[in-house]
C-alpha positions in Angstrom: 0.0 0.0 0.0 1.5 3.4 -1.0 2.3 6.1 1.5 -0.2 8.4 -0.2 -3.0 5.9 0.4 -2.0 5.4 4.0 -1.9 9.2 4.6 -5.4 9.5 3.0 -6.8 6.8 5.3 -5.3 8.5 8.3 -6.9 11.8 7.4 -10.3 10.1 6.9 -10.0 8.3 10.3 -9.1 11.6 12.0 -12.0 13.4 10.4 -14.4 10.6 11.6 -12.9 10.8 15.1 -13.5 14.5 15.2 -17.1 14.2 13.9 -17.8 11.6 16.6 -16.3 13.8 19.3 -18.4 16.8 18.2 -21.6 14.8 17.6 -24.4 15.3 20.2 -23.7 13.1 23.2 -27.2 13.0 24.5 -26.6 15.6 27.2 -29.5 16.2 29.6 -31.9 18.6 28.0 -35.4 19.3 29.4 -38.4 19.3 27.3 -38.8 23.0 28.0 -35.3 23.8 26.9 -35.6 21.8 23.7 -39.0 23.4 22.8 -37.5 26.9 23.4 -34.6 26.0 21.1 -37.0 24.5 18.5 -39.2 27.6 18.4 -36.1 29.7 17.7 -35.3 27.1 14.9 -38.8 27.6 13.5 -38.2 31.4 13.4 -34.9 31.0 11.6 -36.6 28.7 9.0 -38.8 31.6 8.0 -42.1 30.4 9.5 -44.6 33.2 9.8 -44.2 35.0 13.2 -47.9 34.5 13.9 -47.4 30.7 13.4 -44.4 30.6 15.7 -46.4 32.7 18.3 -49.3 30.2 18.0 -46.9 27.3 18.7 -45.3 29.2 21.6 -48.7 29.8 23.2 -49.8 26.2 22.9 -46.5 25.0 24.5 -46.8 27.5 27.3 -50.5 26.7 28.0 -50.5 23.0 27.7 -47.0 21.5 27.8 -44.8 23.6 30.1 -46.5 22.8 33.4 -47.0 19.0 33.2 -44.0 18.1 31.1 -41.6 21.0 30.8 -39.2 20.0 33.5 -38.9 16.4 32.3 -35.8 15.2 30.5 -36.3 15.2 26.8 -34.9 11.7 26.4 -37.3 10.4 29.0 -40.5 11.3 27.0 -42.5 8.3 25.8 -45.6 7.8 23.7 -47.4 6.9 26.9 -46.6 10.3 28.4 -48.0 12.0 25.3 -51.1 10.0 25.4 -51.5 10.8 29.1 -51.2 14.5 28.3 -53.7 14.3 25.4 -56.2 12.4 27.6 -56.0 14.9 30.4 -56.4 17.8 28.1 -59.5 16.3 26.5 -61.0 15.7 30.0 -60.0 18.9 31.8 -57.7 21.0 29.7 -59.7 24.3 29.7 -58.1 26.9 32.0 -61.5 28.3 33.1 -62.3 24.9 34.7 -65.2 24.2 32.3 -64.1 20.9 30.9 -61.7 19.7 28.3 -60.3 21.0 25.1 -61.7 20.1 21.7 -60.2 17.1 19.8 -59.3 19.6 17.1 -57.1 21.7 19.6 -55.5 18.6 21.1 -54.6 17.2 17.6 -53.1 20.6 16.8 -50.9 20.4 19.9 -49.9 16.9 18.8 -48.9 18.2 15.4 -46.6 20.8 17.1 -45.0 18.3 19.5 -44.6 15.7 16.7 -42.7 18.2 14.6 -40.5 19.3 17.5 -39.7 15.7 18.5 -38.9 14.8 14.8 -36.4 17.6 14.7 -34.9 16.4 18.0 -34.3 13.0 16.4 -32.8 14.7 13.3 -30.4 16.7 15.4 -29.3 13.8 17.5 -31.1 14.7 20.8 -33.4 11.6 20.6 -33.0 8.1 19.1 -36.6 7.9 18.0 -39.7 10.1 17.9 -42.2 9.0 20.5 -44.8 11.1 18.7 -45.0 8.6 15.9 -46.4 6.0 18.4 -48.7 8.3 20.2 -52.5 8.3 19.7 -53.9 11.8 19.4 -57.6 12.4 18.5 -58.3 11.0 15.0 -58.7 13.2 11.9 -62.4 12.2 11.8 -63.0 13.6 15.3 -61.3 16.8 14.4 -63.0 17.6 11.2 -63.9 21.3 10.8 -67.2 22.1 12.4 -70.1 23.5 10.4 -69.7 27.3 10.8 -72.6 29.6 10.9 -73.2 31.6 7.7 -75.6 34.3 6.8 -78.3 33.8 4.3 -78.3 36.2 1.3 -81.0 38.2 3.0 -79.0 38.6 6.2 -75.9 39.6 4.3 -77.8 42.2 2.4 -79.3 43.5 5.6 -75.9 43.8 7.2 -74.3 45.6 4.2 -77.2 48.0 3.9 -76.9 48.9 7.6 -73.1 49.3 7.2 -73.2 51.7 4.3 -72.4 54.7 6.5 -69.8 52.9 8.5 -66.2 54.0 8.0 -65.2 50.4 7.4 -68.1 49.6 5.0 -65.8 49.0 1.9 -63.6 46.6 4.0 -66.7 44.7 5.2 -68.1 44.6 1.6 -64.8 43.3 0.2 -64.5 40.6 2.8 -68.0 39.4 1.9 -67.4 39.6 -1.8 -64.1 37.8 -1.9 -63.7 35.6 1.2 -60.4 37.3 2.1 -59.0 36.4 5.5 -58.8 39.3 8.0 -55.1 39.5 7.7 -55.2 39.6 3.9 -57.8 42.3 4.0 -55.9 44.5 6.4 -52.6 43.9 4.6 -53.9 44.8 1.2 -51.9 47.7 -0.5 -53.0 50.0 -3.3 -50.3 48.5 -5.6 -52.1 45.1 -5.1 -55.4 46.5 -6.4 -56.4 47.0 -10.0 -60.0 48.3 -9.7 -60.1 49.1 -13.4 -59.3 45.5 -14.3 -61.5 44.2 -11.5 -58.9 42.2 -9.6 -56.6 42.2 -6.7 -53.5 40.3 -5.6 -52.9 38.8 -2.2 -49.2 39.0 -1.5 -49.0 39.9 2.2 -51.1 39.9 5.4 -51.3 41.9 8.5 -51.3 39.6 11.5 -51.2 40.0 15.3 -47.9 38.9 17.0 -47.6 39.4 20.7 -50.6 41.7 20.6 -49.1 44.0 18.0 -49.9 44.2 14.3 -47.2 43.0 12.0 -46.9 42.6 8.2 -46.3 38.9 7.3 -46.3 36.6 4.3 -49.6 35.0 3.5 -50.7 31.8 5.4 -49.6 29.3 2.7 -47.9 29.4 -0.7 -51.3 29.0 -2.3 -52.6 32.0 -0.4 -50.6 34.2 -2.8 -53.2 34.5 -5.4 -55.2 36.7 -7.9 -58.8 37.3 -6.9 -61.3 38.5 -9.4 -63.7 41.3 -8.3 -67.3 41.8 -9.4 -68.1 45.2 -11.0 -69.8 46.7 -7.8 -66.9 45.8 -5.6 -64.3 47.2 -8.0 -66.4 50.4 -8.2 -66.5 50.7 -4.4 -62.7 50.3 -4.2 -62.3 53.0 -6.9 -64.5 55.4 -4.9 -62.7 54.5 -1.7 -59.4 55.4 -3.4 -60.8 58.8 -4.6 -62.3 59.6 -1.1 -59.0 59.0 0.6 -57.2 61.1 -2.0 -59.6 64.0 -1.4 -58.8 63.8 2.3 -55.1 64.1 1.6 -54.4 60.6 2.8 -51.4 58.6 1.6 -52.1 56.6 -1.6 -48.5 55.5 -2.3 -47.9 52.1 -3.8 -47.1 50.5 -0.5 -49.8 52.3 1.5 -52.6 50.2 2.9 -56.0 50.2 1.4 -57.6 50.0 4.8 -55.8 52.0 7.4 -56.4 54.3 10.3 -56.8 58.0 9.6 -53.1 58.4 10.6 -52.1 55.9 7.9 -51.1 53.3 10.6 -52.3 49.7 10.2 -55.6 48.8 11.8 -55.1 46.4 14.7 -56.7 43.0 13.6 -58.4 42.6 17.0 -59.8 46.1 16.8 -61.1 45.5 13.3 -63.0 42.4 14.5 -64.5 44.6 17.3 -65.7 47.1 14.6 -67.3 44.2 12.8 -69.1 42.9 15.9 -70.3 46.4 16.8 -71.8 46.8 13.3 -73.4 43.3 13.4 -75.2 44.4 16.6 -76.4 47.6 15.1 -77.6 45.8 12.0 -79.8 43.5 14.1 -78.7 40.4 12.3 -77.7 37.0 13.7 -74.3 37.2 15.3 -71.4 35.6 13.4 -67.6 36.1 13.6 -65.7 38.2 11.1 -64.1 35.0 9.7 -67.6 33.7 9.1 -68.0 36.2 6.2 -65.4 34.0 4.5 -67.5 30.9 5.1 -70.6 32.8 3.9 -68.8 33.7 0.7 -67.7 30.2 0.0 -71.1 28.7 0.9 -73.0 31.0 -1.4 -70.4 30.4 -4.2 -70.8 26.6 -4.0 -74.6 26.8 -3.8 -74.5 29.1 -6.9 -72.9 26.2 -8.8 -69.3 27.5 -8.8 -66.9 24.6 -9.1 -65.1 23.7 -5.8 -61.7 24.1 -7.5 -62.5 27.7 -8.3 -63.8 28.4 -4.8 -60.6 26.8 -3.4 -58.5 29.1 -5.6 -60.4 32.2 -4.5 -60.1 31.3 -0.8 -56.4 30.4 -1.2 -56.7 27.0 0.3 -53.6 24.9 0.0 -55.6 22.0 -1.5 -59.1 21.5 -2.8 -59.5 18.7 -0.1 -59.6 21.4 2.6 -62.4 23.2 0.7 -64.4 20.0 0.3 -63.9 19.0 3.9 -64.8 22.4 5.3 -67.9 22.8 3.2 -69.0 19.2 2.9 -72.4 20.1 4.5 -73.1 22.2 1.4 -72.6 19.4 -1.1 -75.7 17.2 -0.4 -78.0 20.0 -1.5 -75.8 20.6 -4.6 -76.1 16.9 -5.4 -79.9 17.2 -5.3 -79.7 20.1 -7.7 -77.3 18.2 -10.0 -79.7 15.2 -10.0 -82.6 17.4 -11.0 -80.6 19.2 -13.7 -79.4 15.9 -15.3 -83.0 14.5 -15.1 -84.3 17.6 -16.9 -81.8 17.1 -19.7 -82.8 13.4 -20.1 -86.5 14.4 -20.2 -85.7 16.9 -22.8 
């Protein structure tokens, strides 16, 4: 064997020794310490600040107290199942029973991701989350959300015509935009002449403060067509703000406070609830305007794929699962339509 080959083998051996010496040794790390480190890792990966804040809140509320001080390497699937069972029975902090299966499964999703990364980085040999038994997907299906009838929506919009936020309410009902997408909309994203807008950013609440963020998912970045009335309203809204000397620069927000500052998302929801009460219609959440838009579109015969694209869902499956209660009536209409063709 040549001296060069021997030297190369020695170099490889030394590199391997160094890698083994620097590899994680399984030092004692608590679950709380790892989750804090993992949340920082999520931030560095570019996850939306609001998503990281949601993860942090779930960990603080439901993991820190029962499991936080435990050694990370000691966690088992049985421990996770015990946590999930207790939260389902008595997880509410107001003492009024347990958390919903949907919330507990969301917590499992967070922990499973964190434990998978712990395995990847050498802190754990295996992920106990894989063997855990969280609530099933069937038990966590999206509930049937309340929506307004066309008459209720018309009554609300008629009542809101003199409200300072009328155009924002109308746009939410006409497009199904999320609250953050609505409040993050800029004038450069709106082409009222062409009757369309682009969703490219969102205004979200992080640690109780409004902050510009990327849209919820990659599919949330989208083009949304506007009907003629909505496009006209946006054009008039632009002209009104210009007449008042308000900033209409490309990056200025379409819906902003008189000072030009962003409207706090929680405050905008309050404005909506106040207007609902004044309109005398059945109370729904601001987000339910999105469900109202989707439900009316599906009942009008719009293909679910188109509705999914307008809403910015990551997959059409989410649309079908969320609005499955609308589909039976559509099937009846389809049956009658086909029968009418056959009779003809």
